[in-house]
C-alpha positions as CSV (number, residue, x, y, z in Angstrom):
1,G,99.9,89.8,98.1
2,D,99.0,90.3,101.7
3,F,100.9,88.8,104.6
4,Y,101.1,88.7,108.4
5,D,103.8,87.2,110.5
6,F,104.7,86.8,114.2
7,S,107.4,84.9,116.1
8,L,108.7,84.7,119.7
9,L,112.3,85.8,119.7
10,E,115.1,85.5,122.2
11,G,114.9,87.8,125.2
12,G,111.1,87.6,125.6
13,R,110.4,89.7,122.5
14,L,107.4,89.0,120.2
15,Y,108.1,90.1,116.6
16,F,105.0,90.9,114.5
17,A,104.4,92.3,111.0
18,I,101.8,92.8,108.3
19,G,102.2,93.9,104.7
20,D,100.4,94.4,101.3
21,A,102.2,94.0,98.0
22,S,101.2,95.9,94.9
23,G,99.7,94.0,92.0
24,K,97.9,90.7,91.8
25,G,98.6,87.0,91.3
26,V,101.9,85.2,91.3
27,P,104.2,88.3,91.0
28,A,102.6,89.9,94.0
29,A,102.7,86.6,96.0
30,L,106.4,86.2,95.2
31,F,107.2,89.8,96.1
32,M,105.3,89.4,99.3
33,A,107.1,86.2,100.3
34,V,110.5,87.6,99.7
35,T,109.8,90.8,101.7
36,R,108.3,88.8,104.6
37,T,111.4,86.6,104.7
38,M,113.8,89.6,104.7
39,I,112.0,91.5,107.4
40,K,111.8,88.5,109.7
41,A,115.5,87.6,109.1
42,D,116.6,90.9,110.3
43,A,114.2,90.8,113.3
44,V,115.7,87.4,114.3
45,K,119.1,89.0,114.2
46,G,118.0,91.4,116.8
47,H,117.6,94.5,114.6
48,P,115.0,97.1,115.6
49,P,111.9,97.5,113.5
50,D,113.1,100.6,111.6
51,K,116.3,98.8,110.6
52,C,114.3,95.7,109.5
53,L,112.3,97.8,107.1
54,S,115.2,99.9,106.0
55,E,117.3,96.9,105.0
56,A,114.4,95.2,103.3
57,N,113.8,98.4,101.3
58,R,117.4,98.7,100.3
59,I,117.5,95.2,98.8
60,L,114.1,95.5,97.2
61,C,115.1,98.8,95.5
62,M,118.2,97.0,94.1
63,E,116.3,94.0,92.7
64,N,113.0,95.5,91.6
65,E,112.9,95.2,87.8
66,F,109.1,95.1,87.8
67,S,108.8,98.3,89.8
68,M,106.6,96.7,92.5
69,F,106.2,98.0,96.0
70,I,104.9,96.7,99.3
71,T,103.5,98.5,102.4
72,A,104.6,97.0,105.7
73,F,104.3,97.5,109.4
74,C,106.8,95.9,111.7
75,G,106.8,95.8,115.6
76,M,108.4,94.2,118.6
77,L,106.6,93.6,121.9
78,D,108.6,93.1,125.1
79,I,106.3,90.5,126.8
80,G,107.8,91.3,130.2
81,T,107.1,95.0,130.2
82,G,104.4,95.6,127.6
83,E,106.7,98.1,125.7
84,V,106.3,98.1,122.0
85,S,108.7,99.5,119.4
86,Y,107.5,99.7,115.8
87,S,108.1,101.2,112.3
88,N,105.7,101.8,109.5
89,G,106.4,101.6,105.7
90,G,103.3,103.2,104.2
91,H,100.9,100.7,105.7
92,K,97.6,101.3,107.6
93,L,98.4,102.2,111.1
94,P,97.2,99.6,113.6
95,F,94.6,100.3,116.2
96,V,95.2,99.8,119.9
97,L,92.1,98.4,121.7
98,R,92.5,99.5,125.3
99,A,91.3,97.2,128.1
100,G,88.8,100.0,129.1
101,G,87.1,100.0,125.7
102,E,88.9,102.9,124.0
103,V,90.2,102.5,120.5
104,E,93.3,104.5,119.5
105,T,95.3,104.7,116.3
106,M,99.0,104.0,116.9
107,P,101.0,107.3,116.4
108,T,102.6,107.5,113.0
109,T,106.3,107.1,112.3
110,D,105.9,108.2,108.7
111,G,107.8,106.1,106.2
112,I,106.9,105.1,102.6
113,A,106.2,101.8,100.9
114,L,109.2,99.5,100.5
115,G,110.8,99.2,97.0
116,V,110.1,102.8,96.0
117,L,113.2,104.8,97.0
118,E,116.5,103.7,98.5
119,D,117.2,106.0,101.5
120,D,118.3,104.8,104.9
121,S,116.5,107.7,106.6
122,L,113.0,106.8,105.4
123,Y,111.8,104.8,108.4
124,G,111.4,106.1,111.9
125,I,110.9,104.3,115.1
126,G,107.9,104.6,117.4
127,R,107.4,103.5,121.0
128,M,104.4,102.9,123.2
129,K,103.4,100.8,126.2
130,L,100.6,98.3,126.5
131,D,98.8,97.6,129.7
132,P,97.4,94.2,130.6
133,G,94.3,93.5,128.5
134,D,95.3,95.9,125.7
135,T,95.2,94.6,122.1
136,I,97.1,95.7,119.0
137,F,94.9,95.2,115.9
138,L,96.7,95.2,112.5
139,Y,94.9,95.0,109.1
140,S,95.4,95.6,105.4
141,D,93.4,98.0,103.3
142,G,91.4,95.2,101.8
143,V,89.3,95.4,105.0
144,T,88.6,99.2,105.0
145,E,88.3,99.4,101.3
146,A,85.7,96.6,101.1
147,M,82.7,98.0,99.0
148,N,79.0,97.5,99.2
149,R,76.4,97.7,96.4
150,N,76.3,101.5,96.6
151,L,80.1,101.6,96.0
152,E,80.6,102.9,99.5
153,L,83.8,101.9,101.3
154,F,83.9,100.2,104.7
155,T,86.5,102.9,106.0
156,D,88.9,103.0,108.9
157,K,86.3,104.9,111.0
158,R,83.7,102.2,110.6
159,L,86.3,99.6,111.6
160,A,87.2,101.6,114.7
161,N,83.6,101.8,115.7
162,V,83.1,98.1,115.2
163,L,86.1,97.3,117.4
164,A,84.9,99.8,120.1
165,G,81.5,98.2,120.2
166,A,82.4,94.6,120.0
167,D,83.1,92.0,122.7
168,T,86.8,91.6,122.2
169,D,87.9,89.6,125.2
170,T,90.3,87.6,123.0
171,P,92.3,88.4,119.8
172,K,90.1,86.0,117.9
173,D,87.0,87.9,119.0
174,A,88.4,91.2,117.5
175,V,89.3,89.5,114.2
176,E,86.0,87.8,113.9
177,A,84.0,90.9,114.8
178,A,85.8,92.8,112.0
179,L,85.3,90.1,109.4
180,A,81.6,89.7,110.3
181,A,81.0,93.5,110.0
182,V,82.7,93.6,106.6
183,D,80.6,90.7,105.4
184,V,77.4,92.4,106.5
185,F,78.4,95.7,105.0
186,S,79.4,94.4,101.6
187,E,76.0,92.8,101.1
188,G,77.4,89.9,99.1
189,V,79.7,92.0,96.9
190,P,82.8,89.9,96.2
191,P,86.0,91.4,97.8
192,A,88.2,93.3,95.3
193,D,91.3,92.9,97.4
194,D,93.0,90.5,99.9
195,M,92.2,91.0,103.6
196,A,94.8,90.4,106.3
197,L,94.1,90.8,110.0
198,L,96.3,90.2,113.1
199,A,95.4,90.9,116.7
200,I,97.8,90.6,119.6
201,R,96.6,90.9,123.2
202,Y,99.0,91.7,126.0
203,N,98.1,89.8,129.1
């Protein structure tokens, strides 16, 4: 039920997204695939992230006989300027790993999961700027809700601390550091949920 997506669009823009569908198995996978396709289709048309989520939400609410929902985060990076526009539909807010080592949470734009309520005003737009060497780190809650033998959760705070202390010169380094930390923390306990991670570094 998790997905991540990215694509270089016309005008030097990088589209990126991540999402997590409710439920398990084939229904969640199908719901995820449909949502991923709809969001990307609007992005390719040149729509801003908030409109991409709003339109996908409108269609999902119309055709949602099983009452499923999906959290999603959608963004656009101008690769010439480092400017990022984004919108959040109830998903975990990404971290920004600054080149100097600081780890920040991207400011919220509010917004609820897609497929819950049909309302064009649900999704706001956020904007920020990346400097060379900064990385956007997106993830699903399967990462931060991974559990150990004492039934403790990995948590967003622990993930932020891992990313702040890791050698993350490349996007791959950031993803591998997070996965390794979750693996050590869980002490062999099988994951109860899917995990999706996506790191984008601005050079």
